[in-house]
DRENBA-254140 format. One record per atom (N, C-alpha, C): residue in three letters; atom name; residue number from 1; x, y, z. Coordinates in nm, 2 decimals, decimal comma. Each point is the difference from the previous one (the first is absolute). Layout:
[r 'ALA'; 'CA'; NUM; [X; Y; Z]] ...
//
This chain:
[r 'MET'; 'N'; 1; [3,91; 8,69; -10,06]] [r 'MET'; 'CA'; 1; [0,01; -0,12; -0,07]] [r 'MET'; 'C'; 1; [0,14; 0,00; -0,07]] [r 'ARG'; 'N'; 2; [0,06; -0,12; 0,00]] [r 'ARG'; 'CA'; 2; [0,12; -0,01; -0,08]] [r 'ARG'; 'C'; 2; [0,01; -0,14; -0,05]] [r 'TYR'; 'N'; 3; [0,09; -0,02; -0,10]] [r 'TYR'; 'CA'; 3; [0,02; -0,13; -0,06]] [r 'TYR'; 'C'; 3; [0,13; -0,07; 0,04]] [r 'GLU'; 'N'; 4; [0,00; -0,13; 0,01]] [r 'GLU'; 'CA'; 4; [0,11; -0,07; 0,04]] [r 'GLU'; 'C'; 4; [0,01; -0,12; -0,09]] [r 'PRO'; 'N'; 5; [0,13; -0,04; -0,04]] [r 'PRO'; 'CA'; 5; [0,01; -0,12; -0,09]] [r 'PRO'; 'C'; 5; [-0,05; -0,12; 0,07]] [r 'ASP'; 'N'; 6; [-0,07; -0,09; -0,07]] [r 'ASP'; 'CA'; 6; [-0,06; -0,12; 0,06]] [r 'ASP'; 'C'; 6; [0,08; -0,12; -0,05]] [r 'ARG'; 'N'; 7; [-0,02; -0,04; -0,13]] [r 'ARG'; 'CA'; 7; [0,07; -0,12; -0,05]] [r 'ARG'; 'C'; 7; [0,07; 0,04; -0,13]] [r 'CYS'; 'N'; 8; [0,12; -0,05; -0,01]] [r 'CYS'; 'CA'; 8; [0,08; 0,03; -0,12]] [r 'CYS'; 'C'; 8; [-0,05; -0,09; -0,11]] [r 'GLN'; 'N'; 9; [-0,01; 0,06; -0,12]] [r 'GLN'; 'CA'; 9; [-0,05; -0,07; -0,12]] [r 'GLN'; 'C'; 9; [0,10; -0,04; -0,10]] [r 'LEU'; 'N'; 10; [0,13; 0,00; 0,04]] [r 'LEU'; 'CA'; 10; [0,11; -0,03; -0,09]] [r 'LEU'; 'C'; 10; [-0,02; -0,14; -0,07]] [r 'LYS'; 'N'; 11; [-0,03; -0,10; 0,07]] [r 'LYS'; 'CA'; 11; [-0,01; -0,13; -0,06]] [r 'LYS'; 'C'; 11; [-0,10; 0,00; -0,12]] [r 'LEU'; 'N'; 12; [-0,12; 0,06; 0,03]] [r 'LEU'; 'CA'; 12; [-0,10; 0,01; -0,10]] [r 'LEU'; 'C'; 12; [0,05; 0,09; -0,12]] [r 'LEU'; 'N'; 13; [0,06; 0,11; 0,04]] [r 'LEU'; 'CA'; 13; [0,05; 0,09; -0,11]] [r 'LEU'; 'C'; 13; [0,11; -0,06; -0,09]] [r 'TYR'; 'N'; 14; [0,08; -0,09; 0,06]] [r 'TYR'; 'CA'; 14; [0,10; -0,07; -0,08]] [r 'TYR'; 'C'; 14; [-0,07; -0,08; -0,10]] [r 'LYS'; 'N'; 15; [-0,11; -0,07; 0,04]] [r 'LYS'; 'CA'; 15; [-0,07; -0,08; -0,10]] [r 'LYS'; 'C'; 15; [-0,07; 0,08; -0,10]] [r 'GLN'; 'N'; 16; [-0,07; 0,11; 0,04]] [r 'GLN'; 'CA'; 16; [-0,08; 0,08; -0,09]] [r 'GLN'; 'C'; 16; [0,09; 0,07; -0,10]] [r 'THR'; 'N'; 17; [0,11; 0,05; 0,04]] [r 'THR'; 'CA'; 17; [0,09; 0,07; -0,09]] [r 'THR'; 'C'; 17; [0,09; -0,08; -0,08]] [r 'GLY'; 'N'; 18; [0,03; -0,13; 0,04]] [r 'GLY'; 'CA'; 18; [0,09; -0,08; -0,06]] [r 'GLY'; 'C'; 18; [0,15; 0,04; 0,03]] [r 'ILE'; 'N'; 19; [0,01; 0,08; 0,10]] [r 'ILE'; 'CA'; 19; [0,14; 0,05; 0,04]] [r 'ILE'; 'C'; 19; [0,03; -0,07; 0,13]] [r 'SER'; 'N'; 20; [0,11; -0,08; 0,00]] [r 'SER'; 'CA'; 20; [0,04; -0,08; 0,11]] [r 'SER'; 'C'; 20; [0,06; 0,08; 0,11]] [r 'GLN'; 'N'; 21; [0,01; -0,06; 0,12]] [r 'GLN'; 'CA'; 21; [0,07; 0,06; 0,11]] [r 'GLN'; 'C'; 21; [0,15; 0,03; -0,04]] [r 'ARG'; 'N'; 22; [0,06; -0,10; -0,07]] [r 'ARG'; 'CA'; 22; [0,14; 0,01; -0,04]] [r 'ARG'; 'C'; 22; [0,01; 0,12; -0,10]] [r 'MET'; 'N'; 23; [-0,09; 0,02; -0,09]] [r 'MET'; 'CA'; 23; [0,01; 0,11; -0,09]] [r 'MET'; 'C'; 23; [-0,02; 0,14; 0,07]] [r 'VAL'; 'N'; 24; [-0,09; 0,00; 0,10]] [r 'VAL'; 'CA'; 24; [-0,01; 0,12; 0,08]] [r 'VAL'; 'C'; 24; [0,13; 0,03; 0,08]] [r 'HIS'; 'N'; 25; [0,06; -0,10; 0,05]] [r 'HIS'; 'CA'; 25; [0,14; 0,01; 0,06]] [r 'HIS'; 'C'; 25; [0,10; 0,06; -0,10]] [r 'ILE'; 'N'; 26; [0,00; -0,05; -0,12]] [r 'ILE'; 'CA'; 26; [0,10; 0,05; -0,10]] [r 'ILE'; 'C'; 26; [-0,03; 0,14; -0,04]] [r 'ILE'; 'N'; 27; [-0,13; 0,04; -0,01]] [r 'ILE'; 'CA'; 27; [-0,04; 0,13; -0,04]] [r 'ILE'; 'C'; 27; [0,03; 0,10; 0,11]] [r 'THR'; 'N'; 28; [-0,03; -0,03; 0,12]] [r 'THR'; 'CA'; 28; [0,00; 0,09; 0,11]] [r 'THR'; 'C'; 28; [0,13; -0,01; 0,09]] [r 'GLY'; 'N'; 29; [0,06; -0,11; 0,00]] [r 'GLY'; 'CA'; 29; [0,12; -0,02; 0,09]] [r 'GLY'; 'C'; 29; [-0,04; -0,04; 0,14]] [r 'ILE'; 'N'; 30; [-0,13; -0,01; 0,02]] [r 'ILE'; 'CA'; 30; [-0,05; -0,04; 0,14]] [r 'ILE'; 'C'; 30; [0,03; -0,15; 0,01]] [r 'PRO'; 'N'; 31; [0,06; -0,04; 0,11]] [r 'PRO'; 'CA'; 31; [0,03; -0,15; 0,02]] [r 'PRO'; 'C'; 31; [-0,12; -0,08; -0,01]] [r 'GLU'; 'N'; 32; [0,02; -0,12; -0,06]] [r 'GLU'; 'CA'; 32; [-0,12; -0,09; -0,01]] [r 'GLU'; 'C'; 32; [-0,05; -0,04; 0,14]] [r 'SER'; 'N'; 33; [0,09; -0,02; 0,09]] [r 'SER'; 'CA'; 33; [-0,04; -0,03; 0,14]] [r 'SER'; 'C'; 33; [-0,10; 0,11; 0,06]] [r 'GLN'; 'N'; 34; [0,03; 0,12; -0,03]] [r 'GLN'; 'CA'; 34; [-0,08; 0,11; 0,04]] [r 'GLN'; 'C'; 34; [-0,14; 0,00; -0,07]] [r 'LEU'; 'N'; 35; [0,01; -0,02; -0,13]] [r 'LEU'; 'CA'; 35; [-0,13; -0,01; -0,08]] [r 'LEU'; 'C'; 35; [-0,08; -0,12; 0,06]] [r 'SER'; 'N'; 36; [0,06; -0,11; 0,03]] [r 'SER'; 'CA'; 36; [-0,07; -0,11; 0,06]] [r 'SER'; 'C'; 36; [-0,06; 0,04; 0,14]] [r 'ASP'; 'N'; 37; [0,07; 0,07; 0,08]] [r 'ASP'; 'CA'; 37; [-0,05; 0,05; 0,13]] [r 'ASP'; 'C'; 37; [-0,13; 0,09; -0,02]] [r 'TYR'; 'N'; 38; [0,01; 0,08; -0,10]] [r 'TYR'; 'CA'; 38; [-0,12; 0,09; -0,04]] [r 'TYR'; 'C'; 38; [-0,12; -0,09; -0,04]] [r 'ALA'; 'N'; 39; [0,03; -0,09; -0,10]] [r 'ALA'; 'CA'; 39; [-0,10; -0,08; -0,06]] [r 'ALA'; 'C'; 39; [-0,07; -0,09; 0,11]] [r 'ASN'; 'N'; 40; [0,07; -0,05; 0,10]] [r 'ASN'; 'CA'; 40; [-0,05; -0,08; 0,10]] [r 'ASN'; 'C'; 40; [-0,04; 0,07; 0,13]] [r 'ASN'; 'N'; 41; [-0,01; 0,13; -0,01]] [r 'ASN'; 'CA'; 41; [-0,05; 0,09; 0,10]] [r 'ASN'; 'C'; 41; [0,08; -0,01; 0,13]] [r 'ARG'; 'N'; 42; [0,13; -0,02; -0,01]] [r 'ARG'; 'CA'; 42; [0,09; 0,00; 0,11]] [r 'ARG'; 'C'; 42; [0,04; 0,14; 0,03]] [r 'THR'; 'N'; 43; [0,01; 0,09; -0,10]] [r 'THR'; 'CA'; 43; [0,04; 0,13; 0,01]] [r 'THR'; 'C'; 43; [-0,09; 0,09; -0,09]] [r 'VAL'; 'N'; 44; [-0,03; 0,12; 0,05]] [r 'VAL'; 'CA'; 44; [-0,08; 0,10; -0,08]] [r 'VAL'; 'C'; 44; [0,10; 0,09; -0,07]] [r 'MET'; 'N'; 45; [-0,01; 0,02; -0,13]] [r 'MET'; 'CA'; 45; [0,10; 0,09; -0,07]] [r 'MET'; 'C'; 45; [-0,04; 0,14; 0,02]] [r 'GLY'; 'N'; 46; [0,10; 0,09; -0,01]] [r 'GLY'; 'CA'; 46; [-0,03; 0,14; 0,00]] [r 'GLY'; 'C'; 46; [-0,05; 0,05; -0,13]] [r 'TYR'; 'N'; 47; [-0,05; 0,13; 0,00]] [r 'TYR'; 'CA'; 47; [-0,06; 0,05; -0,12]] [r 'TYR'; 'C'; 47; [0,09; 0,00; -0,12]] [r 'GLY'; 'N'; 48; [0,13; 0,04; 0,02]] [r 'GLY'; 'CA'; 48; [0,09; 0,01; -0,11]] [r 'GLY'; 'C'; 48; [0,03; -0,14; -0,06]] [r 'THR'; 'N'; 49; [0,01; -0,10; 0,08]] [r 'THR'; 'CA'; 49; [0,01; -0,14; -0,05]] [r 'THR'; 'C'; 49; [-0,12; -0,04; -0,07]] [r 'ALA'; 'N'; 50; [-0,12; 0,03; 0,05]] [r 'ALA'; 'CA'; 50; [-0,12; -0,04; -0,07]] [r 'ALA'; 'C'; 50; [-0,01; 0,06; -0,14]] [r 'VAL'; 'N'; 51; [0,04; 0,13; -0,01]] [r 'VAL'; 'CA'; 51; [0,00; 0,07; -0,13]] [r 'VAL'; 'C'; 51; [0,10; -0,07; -0,10]] [r 'THR'; 'N'; 52; [0,12; -0,03; 0,06]] [r 'THR'; 'CA'; 52; [0,10; -0,07; -0,09]] [r 'THR'; 'C'; 52; [-0,05; -0,13; -0,05]] [r 'ILE'; 'N'; 53; [-0,06; -0,08; 0,09]] [r 'ILE'; 'CA'; 53; [-0,05; -0,13; -0,04]] [r 'ILE'; 'C'; 53; [-0,11; 0,01; -0,10]] [r 'ALA'; 'N'; 54; [-0,09; 0,10; 0,03]] [r 'ALA'; 'CA'; 54; [-0,12; 0,02; -0,09]] [r 'ALA'; 'C'; 54; [0,05; 0,04; -0,14]] [r 'LYS'; 'N'; 55; [0,10; 0,08; -0,01]] [r 'LYS'; 'CA'; 55; [0,06; 0,04; -0,13]] [r 'LYS'; 'C'; 55; [0,06; -0,12; -0,07]] [r 'ALA'; 'N'; 56; [0,07; -0,09; 0,07]] [r 'ALA'; 'CA'; 56; [0,06; -0,12; -0,05]] [r 'ALA'; 'C'; 56; [-0,11; -0,09; -0,06]] [r 'LEU'; 'N'; 57; [-0,11; -0,01; 0,07]] [r 'LEU'; 'CA'; 57; [-0,12; -0,08; -0,04]] [r 'LEU'; 'C'; 57; [-0,09; 0,06; -0,10]] [r 'LYS'; 'N'; 58; [0,04; 0,13; -0,04]] [r 'LYS'; 'CA'; 58; [-0,08; 0,08; -0,09]] [r 'LYS'; 'C'; 58; [-0,15; 0,02; 0,04]] [r 'LEU'; 'N'; 59; [-0,01; 0,02; 0,13]] [r 'LEU'; 'CA'; 59; [-0,14; 0,03; 0,05]] [r 'LEU'; 'C'; 59; [-0,04; 0,14; -0,02]] [r 'ASP'; 'N'; 60; [-0,12; 0,03; -0,02]] [r 'ASP'; 'CA'; 60; [-0,05; 0,14; -0,01]] [r 'ASP'; 'C'; 60; [-0,01; 0,07; 0,13]] [r 'ASN'; 'N'; 61; [-0,03; -0,08; 0,11]] [r 'ASN'; 'CA'; 61; [-0,02; 0,05; 0,13]] [r 'ASN'; 'C'; 61; [0,08; -0,08; 0,10]] [r 'ASN'; 'N'; 62; [0,09; 0,07; 0,07]] [r 'ASN'; 'CA'; 62; [0,08; -0,07; 0,10]] [r 'ASN'; 'C'; 62; [-0,08; -0,05; 0,12]] [r 'GLU'; 'N'; 63; [-0,12; 0,05; 0,02]] [r 'GLU'; 'CA'; 63; [-0,08; -0,05; 0,11]] [r 'GLU'; 'C'; 63; [-0,05; -0,15; -0,02]] [r 'GLU'; 'N'; 64; [0,02; -0,05; -0,13]] [r 'GLU'; 'CA'; 64; [-0,03; -0,14; -0,03]] [r 'GLU'; 'C'; 64; [0,09; -0,10; 0,07]] [r 'ILE'; 'N'; 65; [0,11; 0,05; 0,05]] [r 'ILE'; 'CA'; 65; [0,10; -0,09; 0,07]] [r 'ILE'; 'C'; 65; [-0,06; -0,06; 0,13]] [r 'TYR'; 'N'; 66; [-0,09; 0,07; 0,06]] [r 'TYR'; 'CA'; 66; [-0,06; -0,04; 0,13]] [r 'TYR'; 'C'; 66; [-0,15; 0,00; -0,01]] [r 'THR'; 'N'; 67; [-0,07; -0,08; 0,08]] [r 'THR'; 'CA'; 67; [-0,14; 0,03; 0,03]] [r 'THR'; 'C'; 67; [0,01; 0,10; 0,12]] [r 'TRP'; 'N'; 68; [-0,10; 0,08; 0,02]] [r 'TRP'; 'CA'; 68; [0,01; 0,10; 0,10]] [r 'TRP'; 'C'; 68; [-0,11; -0,01; 0,10]] [r 'ARG'; 'N'; 69; [0,03; 0,03; 0,13]] [r 'ARG'; 'CA'; 69; [-0,09; 0,00; 0,11]] [r 'ARG'; 'C'; 69; [-0,03; 0,14; 0,04]] [r 'ILE'; 'N'; 70; [-0,12; 0,03; 0,03]] [r 'ILE'; 'CA'; 70; [-0,04; 0,14; 0,05]] [r 'ILE'; 'C'; 70; [0,00; -0,01; 0,15]] [r 'ILE'; 'N'; 71; [0,07; 0,10; 0,06]] [r 'ILE'; 'CA'; 71; [0,01; 0,01; 0,14]] [r 'ILE'; 'C'; 71; [-0,08; 0,12; 0,04]] [r 'GLU'; 'N'; 72; [-0,11; -0,03; 0,08]] [r 'GLU'; 'CA'; 72; [-0,08; 0,11; 0,04]] [r 'GLU'; 'C'; 72; [0,06; 0,06; 0,13]] [r 'GLU'; 'N'; 73; [0,01; 0,13; 0,01]] [r 'GLU'; 'CA'; 73; [0,05; 0,06; 0,12]] [r 'GLU'; 'C'; 73; [-0,11; 0,08; 0,06]] [r 'SER'; 'N'; 74; [-0,01; -0,01; 0,13]] [r 'SER'; 'CA'; 74; [-0,11; 0,08; 0,07]] [r 'SER'; 'C'; 74; [0,05; 0,12; 0,07]] 
//
């Protein structure tokens, strides 16, 4: 069994935290266009990027960035 990112939760997290995409860009240096690609599920971010964004959003758990799908392997 393994986990795979399902849906990016950035849009919801921006609302919940009150920290905008622009502010995450300013804090992290990640281009807004890239943040938009993540938020709209056009690109899946790597672990380091997820941790960076989670810290900028002041999340306790970087796994909150995505919903997760369980992949059963036989």
